[in-house]
C-alpha positions in Angstrom: 19.7 38.0 41.0 23.6 37.1 42.4 23.5 33.6 42.1 26.6 31.5 43.7 27.6 28.2 42.8 28.5 26.3 46.1 31.1 23.7 46.4 29.8 20.2 47.8 32.0 18.1 49.4 33.6 15.4 48.1 31.8 12.8 49.6 28.2 13.0 50.9 25.7 10.8 52.0 23.3 12.5 49.8 24.9 11.7 46.5 25.1 8.1 45.4 28.6 7.2 44.5 27.3 5.8 40.9 26.1 9.6 40.5 29.5 10.8 41.2 30.7 11.4 37.5 27.6 13.3 36.7 28.1 15.8 39.8 31.8 16.4 38.8 31.3 16.8 35.4 28.5 19.3 36.0 30.5 21.1 38.7 33.4 21.7 36.1 30.6 22.6 33.5 29.6 25.5 36.1 33.3 26.7 37.0 33.3 30.3 36.8 30.0 30.7 35.3 27.8 33.6 36.4 24.1 33.5 35.8 21.5 36.5 35.7 18.4 34.3 35.7 16.9 31.1 36.1 16.5 31.0 32.3 20.0 31.0 32.0 20.6 28.2 34.4 17.8 26.3 32.7 19.4 26.8 29.3 22.9 25.8 30.4 21.6 22.4 32.4 19.6 21.6 29.4 22.4 22.0 27.0 24.8 20.1 29.6 22.5 16.8 29.6 21.4 17.2 25.9 25.4 17.2 25.3 26.0 14.0 26.8 26.2 10.7 25.1 23.9 8.1 26.1 26.5 5.9 27.1 28.1 8.8 29.6 26.0 7.2 32.8 27.0 3.5 31.6 30.7 4.3 31.0 30.7 6.4 34.1 29.4 3.7 36.4 31.7 1.5 35.3 34.7 3.8 35.7 34.4 4.1 39.0 34.5 0.4 39.7 37.9 0.2 38.1 39.3 3.0 40.8 
């Protein structure tokens, strides 16, 4: 399969500013990773999202307002 992770621009109209911390954390979790199948990607994403505490979204949104 030869999957490539494409970088996303620092600012995009497609991403709401309140979700920035989520995508940034996800980008870091994918750094230097290579997947051989769709199942490996699904497994990684499931572990990523399940590993975040419920307060992750709330904290990230409020952190952005402090900058």
